[in-house]
C-alpha positions as CSV (number, residue, x, y, z in Angstrom):
1,M,46.6,24.8,46.1
2,K,46.2,25.7,49.8
3,Q,42.9,25.3,51.8
4,F,41.5,27.8,54.3
5,T,38.5,27.9,56.6
6,T,37.8,31.6,56.1
7,L,37.9,34.0,53.3
8,L,40.0,36.4,55.3
9,E,42.7,33.7,55.8
10,A,42.6,32.9,52.1
11,A,42.8,36.6,51.2
12,E,45.8,37.1,53.5
13,F,47.6,34.3,51.9
14,A,46.6,35.4,48.4
15,A,47.9,38.8,49.1
16,T,51.4,37.3,49.5
17,L,51.2,36.0,45.9
18,C,49.4,38.8,44.1
19,G,48.5,42.5,44.4
20,S,45.2,42.8,42.6
21,W,42.2,40.6,41.7
22,S,39.2,40.7,39.4
23,F,35.8,39.4,40.6
24,A,35.0,36.3,38.5
25,T,31.5,37.3,37.6
26,S,31.8,41.0,37.2
27,D,34.2,43.8,36.2
28,D,34.9,44.6,39.9
29,R,38.6,44.9,40.8
30,Y,40.2,44.7,44.1
31,D,43.6,45.6,45.6
32,A,45.0,43.8,48.6
33,K,43.5,46.2,51.2
34,G,40.0,46.2,49.5
35,L,40.0,42.4,49.3
36,L,40.9,42.1,53.0
37,V,38.1,44.4,54.0
38,L,35.6,42.6,51.8
39,A,36.8,39.2,53.2
40,E,36.4,40.3,56.8
41,I,32.9,41.6,56.1
42,S,32.0,38.4,54.2
43,D,33.2,36.1,57.0
44,S,31.2,38.0,59.6
45,E,28.0,38.0,57.5
46,N,28.3,34.5,55.9
47,P,30.6,32.2,57.7
48,A,31.5,29.0,55.9
49,D,29.9,25.7,57.2
50,E,32.2,22.9,58.4
51,D,32.2,21.1,55.0
52,R,33.0,24.3,53.1
53,F,36.4,25.9,52.6
54,Y,38.3,28.4,50.4
55,V,41.3,27.6,48.2
56,V,44.1,29.7,46.8
57,S,45.8,28.9,43.6
58,L,49.6,29.2,43.0
59,S,49.0,32.7,41.4
60,G,46.7,33.9,44.2
61,A,43.2,33.3,42.7
62,I,40.6,32.5,45.4
63,G,37.9,29.9,45.1
64,F,35.1,28.5,47.3
65,C,34.5,24.8,47.7
66,K,31.0,24.1,48.9
67,D,30.9,20.3,48.8
68,G,34.5,19.4,49.3
69,E,35.0,18.9,45.5
70,D,33.6,21.5,43.1
71,I,35.4,24.9,43.2
72,E,33.6,28.1,42.4
73,W,36.3,30.7,41.6
74,L,35.5,34.1,43.2
75,F,38.6,36.2,42.7
76,L,40.9,35.9,39.7
77,S,44.5,36.9,40.1
78,D,45.6,39.8,37.9
79,A,49.1,38.3,38.1
80,A,48.0,35.4,35.9
81,P,44.6,36.2,34.3
82,N,44.8,33.2,32.0
83,E,45.7,30.7,34.6
84,N,44.2,27.3,34.0
85,L,42.2,26.9,37.3
86,P,40.8,23.4,38.2
87,L,37.1,23.0,38.6
88,T,37.5,20.3,41.4
89,Y,39.6,20.1,44.5
90,Q,41.9,17.2,45.0
91,S,43.7,17.0,48.3
92,A,47.3,15.7,48.2
93,P,47.5,12.1,49.5
94,Q,49.1,11.8,52.9
95,I,52.2,9.6,53.0
96,R,52.3,7.3,56.0
97,F,55.5,6.1,57.6
98,C,56.3,3.2,59.9
99,P,56.5,4.3,63.5
100,K,59.3,1.7,64.1
101,C,61.7,2.0,61.2
102,G,60.5,5.2,59.4
103,N,60.0,3.4,56.0
104,P,57.2,4.9,53.8
105,A,54.2,2.6,54.0
106,V,52.3,1.3,50.9
107,P,48.9,3.0,50.7
108,G,46.3,0.7,52.4
109,A,48.9,-1.5,54.0
110,R,48.3,-2.7,57.5
111,F,51.9,-3.7,58.2
112,C,55.3,-2.2,57.3
113,G,56.9,-3.9,54.3
114,Q,60.4,-3.3,55.7
115,C,60.1,-4.5,59.4
116,G,56.6,-6.0,59.7
117,K,55.4,-3.6,62.4
118,A,51.6,-3.0,62.5
119,L,50.7,0.4,61.1
């Protein structure tokens, strides 16, 4: 899942994965052009706060994350209407590397296990 700061950015990316969407809580349907127009209007009228962001699933479904964890799915991808969408957002852990030898660091380590350099 990818994360975006605006609905327009999320919609532009989702449009590369899918061509049409259904609104999650109604029978409204959108093609790419309609979704992009709606996203631009939504961003100008209701910009997301700094702790809020949009996510796009692998099939192009778009969700809104208000608290950095719980996802409210807004637009469901017609390409995969039965996609099993997660209800919480989990960011991928960042792998750290030693600046001296390039060896992957153990999570939470303060020194490189290979060469001893401080991380």
